[in-house]
C-alpha positions in Angstrom: -31.1 21.4 1.8 -31.7 23.7 4.7 -31.5 21.2 7.5 -28.0 20.2 6.5 -26.7 23.7 7.0 -27.1 23.1 10.8 -24.4 20.5 10.7 -20.8 21.6 11.3 -18.7 21.1 8.2 -15.7 20.0 10.1 -14.4 17.1 8.1 -11.4 17.7 5.9 -10.1 15.5 3.1 -7.8 13.7 5.6 -10.7 13.2 8.1 -12.9 11.9 5.4 -10.3 9.4 4.1 -9.7 8.3 7.7 -13.4 7.5 8.0 -13.4 5.5 4.8 -10.3 3.5 5.7 -11.1 3.3 9.4 -14.6 1.9 8.8 -13.3 -0.7 6.4 -10.4 -2.1 8.5 -11.9 -4.0 11.4 -11.0 -7.6 12.3 -11.9 -9.3 9.0 -8.5 -9.0 7.3 -6.9 -10.7 10.3 -9.1 -13.8 10.2 -11.2 -14.4 7.1 -8.4 -15.6 4.9 -8.6 -18.9 6.8 -12.2 -19.5 5.8 -11.5 -18.4 2.2 -8.6 -20.8 2.0 -11.0 -23.7 2.9 -13.4 -22.5 0.3 -11.1 -22.1 -2.7 -8.3 -24.6 -1.7 -5.1 -23.0 -3.0 -2.8 -20.0 -2.5 -3.4 -18.7 -6.0 -7.2 -18.7 -5.7 -7.0 -17.1 -2.3 -5.2 -14.2 -3.9 -7.7 -14.2 -6.8 -10.6 -13.8 -4.3 -8.9 -10.7 -2.8 -8.1 -9.3 -6.3 -11.8 -9.7 -7.3 -12.8 -8.0 -4.0 -10.3 -5.2 -4.7 -11.6 -4.7 -8.3 -15.2 -4.7 -7.2 -14.7 -2.3 -4.3 -12.6 0.1 -6.3 -15.1 0.1 -9.3 -17.9 0.8 -6.8 -16.1 3.6 -5.0 -15.0 5.3 -8.3 -18.6 5.1 -9.6 -20.3 6.0 -6.3 -18.4 9.3 -6.1 -20.6 10.7 -8.8 -23.7 10.3 -6.6 -21.9 11.7 -3.6 -20.7 14.8 -5.5 -24.1 15.2 -7.1 -26.1 15.0 -3.8 -23.7 16.0 -0.9 -26.4 15.5 1.7 -26.6 13.7 5.0 -27.9 10.2 4.4 -25.7 8.8 1.7 -27.1 5.7 0.1 -30.6 6.2 1.5 -30.7 9.5 -0.4 -29.3 8.1 -3.6 -31.8 5.2 -3.8 -34.6 7.6 -2.9 -33.7 10.0 -5.7 -32.9 7.4 -8.3 -35.9 5.1 -7.7 -38.4 6.1 -5.0 -38.7 6.9 -1.3 -39.8 3.2 -0.8 -36.4 1.9 -2.1 -34.5 4.4 0.0 -36.5 3.4 3.0 -36.0 -0.4 2.5 -32.3 0.3 2.5 -32.4 2.5 5.5 -34.7 0.0 7.4 -32.3 -2.9 6.7 -29.4 -0.7 7.6 -30.9 0.0 11.0 -32.4 -3.4 11.6 -29.3 -5.4 10.8 -26.6 -4.1 8.5 -25.2 -1.2 10.6 -26.4 -2.2 14.1 -25.6 -5.9 13.6 -22.1 -5.0 12.4 -21.7 -2.7 15.4 -22.7 -5.5 17.7 -20.4 -8.0 16.0 -17.5 -5.7 16.1 -18.1 -4.9 19.8 -18.2 -8.6 20.8 -15.1 -9.2 18.6 -13.4 -6.5 20.7 -14.2 -8.4 23.8 -13.0 -11.7 22.3 -9.6 -10.3 21.5 -9.4 -8.6 24.9 -9.9 -12.2 26.2 -6.6 -13.1 24.5 -4.8 -10.6 26.8 -7.1 -11.2 29.7 -8.4 -14.8 29.7 -11.1 -14.2 32.3 -13.1 -12.4 29.6 -15.1 -15.0 27.7 -18.5 -15.5 26.1 -19.0 -18.5 28.4 -18.2 -16.6 31.6 -21.7 -15.6 32.5 -23.2 -12.8 34.6 -26.6 -14.1 33.5 -26.6 -17.7 32.3 -28.4 -18.5 29.1 -32.2 -18.4 29.5 -33.7 -20.7 26.8 -36.5 -19.3 24.7 -37.5 -22.6 23.0 -35.0 -25.0 21.5 -33.2 -22.7 19.1 -32.7 -19.4 20.9 -31.6 -18.1 24.3 -30.7 -14.8 26.0 -27.6 -14.4 28.1 -25.1 -11.8 29.5 -21.5 -12.9 29.6 -18.7 -10.6 30.7 -17.7 -10.5 27.0 -21.2 -9.4 26.0 -21.1 -6.8 28.8 -17.8 -5.4 27.5 -19.3 -5.2 24.0 -22.2 -3.2 25.4 -20.0 -0.9 27.4 -17.9 -0.2 24.3 -21.0 0.7 22.2 -22.3 3.0 24.9 -19.0 4.7 25.4 -18.4 5.4 21.8 -22.0 6.5 21.4 -21.6 9.0 24.3 -18.4 10.3 22.8 -20.0 10.9 19.5 -22.9 12.8 21.1 -20.3 15.3 22.4 -19.8 16.7 18.9 -18.1 16.0 15.6 -14.7 17.2 16.7 -14.3 14.4 19.3 -15.6 11.7 17.0 -13.3 12.9 14.2 -10.3 12.9 16.6 -11.0 9.4 17.8 -11.3 8.2 14.2 -8.1 9.8 13.0 -6.0 8.6 16.0 -7.2 5.0 15.8 -7.2 4.7 12.0 -3.6 6.0 11.9 -2.6 3.6 14.7 -4.3 0.5 13.2 -3.0 1.3 9.7 0.5 1.5 11.2 -0.1 -1.9 12.9 -1.2 -3.5 9.7 1.8 -2.0 7.8 4.1 -3.4 10.5 2.5 -6.8 10.2 3.0 -6.7 6.4 6.6 -5.4 6.5 7.8 -7.8 9.2 5.8 -10.7 7.7 7.5 -10.2 4.3 11.0 -9.9 5.9 11.4 -11.4 9.3 8.5 -13.8 8.8 9.7 -15.0 5.4 10.2 -18.8 5.3 11.9 -19.8 2.1 10.5 -23.4 2.2 7.0 -22.2 3.0 7.1 -19.5 0.3 8.5 -22.0 -2.2 5.7 -24.5 -1.5 2.9 -21.9 -1.7 4.1 -19.9 -4.7 5.6 -22.8 -6.5 2.2 -24.6 -6.5 -0.3 -21.7 -6.7 -3.2 -23.4 -8.3 -3.5 -27.0 -7.1 -6.6 -27.4 -4.9 -5.9 -29.2 -1.7 -6.6 -29.6 2.0 -9.9 -29.6 3.8 -12.5 -28.0 1.5 -15.8 -26.5 2.4 -19.1 -27.4 0.7 -20.0 -24.1 -0.9 -23.6 -25.2 -1.8 -25.3 -28.0 -3.5 -22.6 -30.5 -2.6 -20.0 -28.5 -4.6 -16.4 -28.0 -3.6 -13.5 -26.3 -5.4 -12.3 -29.5 -6.9 -14.5 -29.1 -9.9 -14.6 -26.1 -12.3 -18.2 -25.2 -11.4 -17.4 -25.7 -7.7 -14.4 -23.4 -7.9 -16.4 -20.7 -9.6 -19.1 -20.9 -6.9 -16.4 -21.0 -4.2 -14.8 -17.8 -5.5 -18.3 -16.1 -5.5 -19.2 -17.5 -2.1 -15.8 -16.5 -0.6 -16.7 -12.9 -1.5 -19.1 -12.9 1.5 -15.9 -12.9 3.6 -13.5 -10.7 1.6 -16.0 -8.2 0.1 -17.6 -7.6 3.5 -14.2 -7.3 5.2 -13.9 -4.4 2.8 -17.4 -3.1 3.5 -18.4 0.4 4.9 -16.2 2.1 2.3 -19.2 4.3 1.4 -19.8 5.4 5.0 -18.4 8.8 4.5 -21.4 9.6 2.3 -23.7 9.4 5.4 -21.8 12.4 6.8 -21.8 14.4 3.6 -23.5 17.3 5.4 -20.4 17.6 7.6 -17.6 17.4 5.0 -15.9 20.5 3.8 -16.1 21.0 0.0 -18.0 17.8 -0.3 -18.3 17.7 -4.0 -14.5 17.4 -4.2 -13.5 15.7 -1.0 -16.1 12.9 -0.8 -15.2 11.3 -4.2 -11.5 11.9 -3.5 -11.7 10.3 -0.1 -13.6 7.3 -1.4 -10.9 6.7 -4.0 -8.0 7.3 -1.6 -9.4 5.3 1.2 -10.4 2.2 -0.8 -7.1 2.2 -2.7 -5.2 2.3 0.6 -7.1 -0.5 2.2 -7.3 -2.8 -0.8 -3.6 -2.4 -1.3 -2.9 -3.3 2.4 -5.3 -6.3 2.2 -3.5 -7.8 -0.8 -0.1 -7.3 0.9 -1.3 -8.8 4.1 -2.3 -12.0 2.3 1.1 -12.1 0.7 2.6 -11.9 4.1 0.5 -14.8 5.3 1.6 -16.9 2.4 5.3 -16.4 2.9 5.1 -17.1 6.6 2.6 -19.9 6.9 2.1 -23.2 5.1 -1.2 -23.2 3.3 -2.4 -26.1 5.4 -1.8 -24.0 8.5 -3.8 -21.1 7.0 -6.7 -23.5 6.5 -6.5 -25.0 10.0 -5.2 -22.2 12.2 -7.1 -22.1 15.6 -10.1 -19.7 15.7 -9.0 -18.6 12.1 -6.5 -16.2 13.6 -4.2 -16.1 10.6 -2.6 -12.8 11.5 -1.8 -14.0 15.0 -0.2 -17.1 13.6 1.9 -15.0 11.3 2.9 -12.7 14.2 4.0 -15.7 16.1 6.3 -16.7 13.3 7.8 -13.2 13.4 8.1 -12.9 17.2 7.7 -16.3 18.8 6.0 -16.1 22.2 5.0 -12.5 21.8 3.4 -12.2 18.4 -0.1 -13.4 19.4 -0.3 -10.9 22.2 1.0 -8.0 20.2 -1.4 -8.9 17.3 -4.3 -9.0 19.7 -3.4 -5.5 20.9 -3.2 -4.3 17.3 -6.6 -5.9 16.4 -8.1 -4.2 19.5 -7.0 -0.9 18.2 -8.3 -1.7 14.8 -11.7 -2.8 16.1 -12.1 0.2 18.3 -11.5 2.6 15.5 -13.8 0.6 13.1 -16.7 0.8 15.5 -16.3 4.5 16.1 -16.6 5.0 12.4 -19.7 2.8 12.1 -21.3 4.5 15.1 -20.5 8.0 13.9 -21.8 7.6 10.4 -24.8 5.3 10.8 -26.9 7.9 12.8 -26.7 10.3 9.9 -28.7 7.9 7.6 -31.4 7.7 10.3 -31.4 11.5 10.5 -32.1 11.8 6.8 -34.9 9.2 7.1 -36.5 11.1 10.1 -36.4 14.4 8.2 -38.5 12.6 5.5 -40.9 11.4 8.2 -39.8 7.8 7.8 -38.1 7.2 11.1 -38.5 8.2 14.7 -38.9 12.0 14.7 -36.3 12.6 17.4 -33.6 11.1 15.2 -34.1 14.0 12.8 -33.0 16.6 15.4 -29.5 17.8 16.2 -28.4 18.4 19.8 -26.5 21.5 21.0 -23.3 19.9 19.7 -24.9 19.8 16.3 -24.9 16.0 15.9 -28.0 13.7 15.7 -27.8 12.6 19.3 -31.1 10.7 19.4 -30.2 8.9 16.2 -27.0 7.8 17.9 -28.9 6.7 21.0 -31.5 4.7 19.1 -28.7 3.0 17.2 -26.9 2.3 20.4 -29.9 0.8 22.1 -30.7 -1.6 19.2 -27.1 -2.6 18.7 -26.9 -3.5 22.4 -30.1 -5.4 22.2 -28.7 -7.5 19.3 -25.8 -8.6 21.5 -28.0 -10.4 24.0 -29.8 -13.1 21.9 -27.9 -16.4 21.4 -28.5 -19.3 19.0 -28.4 -22.8 20.4 -26.7 -25.8 18.7 -26.8 -29.3 20.0 -23.9 -31.7 19.2 -24.2 -35.4 18.4 -23.3 -36.2 22.0 -26.0 -33.9 23.3 -23.6 -31.1 24.2 -25.0 -27.5 23.8 -23.1 -24.6 22.3 -24.2 -21.0 21.8 -23.7 -18.7 18.9 -24.8 -15.1 18.4 -28.0 -14.2 16.6 -26.5 -11.1 15.1 -24.1 -13.3 13.2 -26.9 -15.2 11.6 -28.7 -12.0 10.7 -25.6 -10.5 9.1 -25.2 -13.7 7.1 -28.8 -13.3 5.9 -28.5 -9.7 4.7 -25.1 -10.0 2.9 -26.9 -10.7 -0.4 -29.5 -8.0 0.3 -26.7 -5.5 0.9 -25.2 -6.5 -2.4 -28.5 -5.8 -4.1 -28.6 -2.3 -2.6 -25.1 -1.7 -3.9 -26.0 -2.8 -7.4 -29.1 -0.6 -7.3 -27.1 2.4 -6.1 -24.6 2.1 -9.0 -27.5 1.5 -11.4 -28.8 4.8 -10.1 -26.0 6.6 -11.9 -27.5 5.4 -15.2 -31.1 6.3 -14.1 -30.2 9.8 -12.9 -28.1 10.5 -16.0 -31.2 9.8 -18.1 -33.7 11.5 -15.9 -31.6 14.5 -14.8 -29.1 15.1 -17.6 -28.6 18.8 -16.6 -28.0 18.1 -12.9 -24.5 19.4 -11.7 -22.0 16.6 -11.7 -18.7 18.1 -10.5 -17.3 14.5 -10.5 -18.3 12.0 -13.1 -18.0 8.2 -12.6 -14.6 7.1 -13.7 -14.8 5.0 -16.9 -18.5 5.6 -17.3 -20.4 3.6 -18.6 -18.0 0.7 -18.7 -16.7 0.7 -15.1 -20.2 1.1 -13.4 -21.6 -1.6 -15.8 -18.8 -4.0 -15.0 -19.5 -3.5 -11.3 -23.2 -4.2 -11.8 -22.4 -7.3 -13.8 -19.8 -8.6 -11.3 -21.8 -7.9 -8.2 -25.0 -9.1 -9.9 -23.4 -12.4 -10.7 -22.4 -12.8 -7.0 -26.0 -12.2 -6.0 -27.3 -14.8 -8.4 -24.8 -17.4 -7.2 -25.6 -16.7 -3.6 -29.3 -17.1 -4.1 -28.7 -20.4 -6.1 -26.2 -22.0 -3.8 -26.5 -20.4 -0.4 -30.3 -20.5 -0.1 -30.3 -21.0 3.7 -28.7 -17.6 4.2 -30.0 -15.5 1.3 -33.7 -15.9 1.1 -34.2 -15.0 4.8 -32.2 -11.8 4.1 -34.7 -10.9 1.4 -37.5 -11.5 3.9 -35.8 -9.2 6.4 -35.8 -6.4 3.7 -39.4 -7.0 2.8 -40.5 -6.5 6.5 -39.8 -2.9 5.7 -42.7 -2.6 3.2 -45.6 -2.5 5.7 -43.4 -0.4 8.0 -42.8 2.2 5.2 -46.6 2.6 4.6 -47.3 2.9 8.4 -44.6 5.6 8.8 -45.7 7.3 5.5 -49.3 7.5 6.7 -48.2 8.9 10.1 -45.9 11.4 8.4 -48.8 12.7 6.2 -51.0 13.2 9.3 -48.3 15.4 10.7 -48.1 17.4 7.5 -45.0 15.7 6.1 -45.1 14.1 2.7 -42.1 11.7 2.1 -42.7 12.1 -1.6 -41.8 15.8 -1.4 -38.2 14.8 -0.7 -38.2 12.8 -4.0 -37.4 15.2 -6.8 -38.3 14.1 -10.2 
């Protein structure tokens, strides 16, 4: 399309792969195995959860490449859903992406950066307030701690850097992705060698499948001690592992800036996901040879990687791991910020978002899209949730955390629809150029739809408190779509024109 020719095609295959891998590796791999271990209750099932995650992510990326090669346009998944189904479906995804998925993740990653900075500099804390919590009723409050402030500063800084042009954003992404990949490789290598504890490894791998320890209720009173409970636990655990592997598709948002996109986007999707999934599986092996399973289940603040690093380098490991995670988080947020604004750009060009977001600045990047994303991400950092303990004590959570939990199931639905779009477009546009065809079609895409669809059903049945609100968030986009559509038509823009039958 004409507007995409304004972008600078400055992303090589290496750059694209760095965006895929860098957006995937955040802080999740360093902590979520603790929560998963409490859900599934054994070393073997912990590994199975990550294997399922790896299989689903790889199947999705190998299938998704067909859409990316067929439509190498800025906007990625928004464009694919628009073309396969309708502008409404594309908008509902883009709306949820802006409202919670991308901006909420940016907020969460930024505050996570501040938390790990607090390990090195204890004065930084979410309870060290510049503005003490102002209660808005009994459930919510607004505050500004020094940790929240650092999160906001991080978002603003990375946003400003990305408004300076693609070259700077690309450079930051490459440097930090290489650095954090190296840190993760070092953790794995040292964990499997210096951290190896023969007694620990013997206990974990000699008894892989016995469910034990403190188990979480995974819904409806079920735990992993029963067959049904174990199945539900594995599905529910995917909310941790699968979304620690999320953002693998983010390179498709920047398709208008990738050189030879019909080749490089599918290839970068495959290379990036294979690299990250391989590292994630090896990291969990490192945890299991260094830490007793009971320790993984109960490690303070779920910092499994830090506990492993302490086994490797007692007294220094936690600090070094915090530094490595800071590097990882910084690079992850740069990738999220860089790519997200391109989706809003595509929506704005269709008349379905703020018009300013559909313009490029003199550096040929969607600066206003970046700014709008920045403002909303920073706003999401401020609201807090209120919890009252049995003794009357008050603790504060983060609203963005609840919102992200709510939209996990919705995000899965959009992934399923996107892969289903391959079948739809093969039927409706059989003659369309497909320089890359989905690997293993139709079996691999169908298996992904079946697997991810099963997860969605289980989540809606057993995690009702966090799934149905997510659907409600998505549906708020329906009236917004028709309002924006009506406004666009008055301005001479018909969103339906972008939808090519």
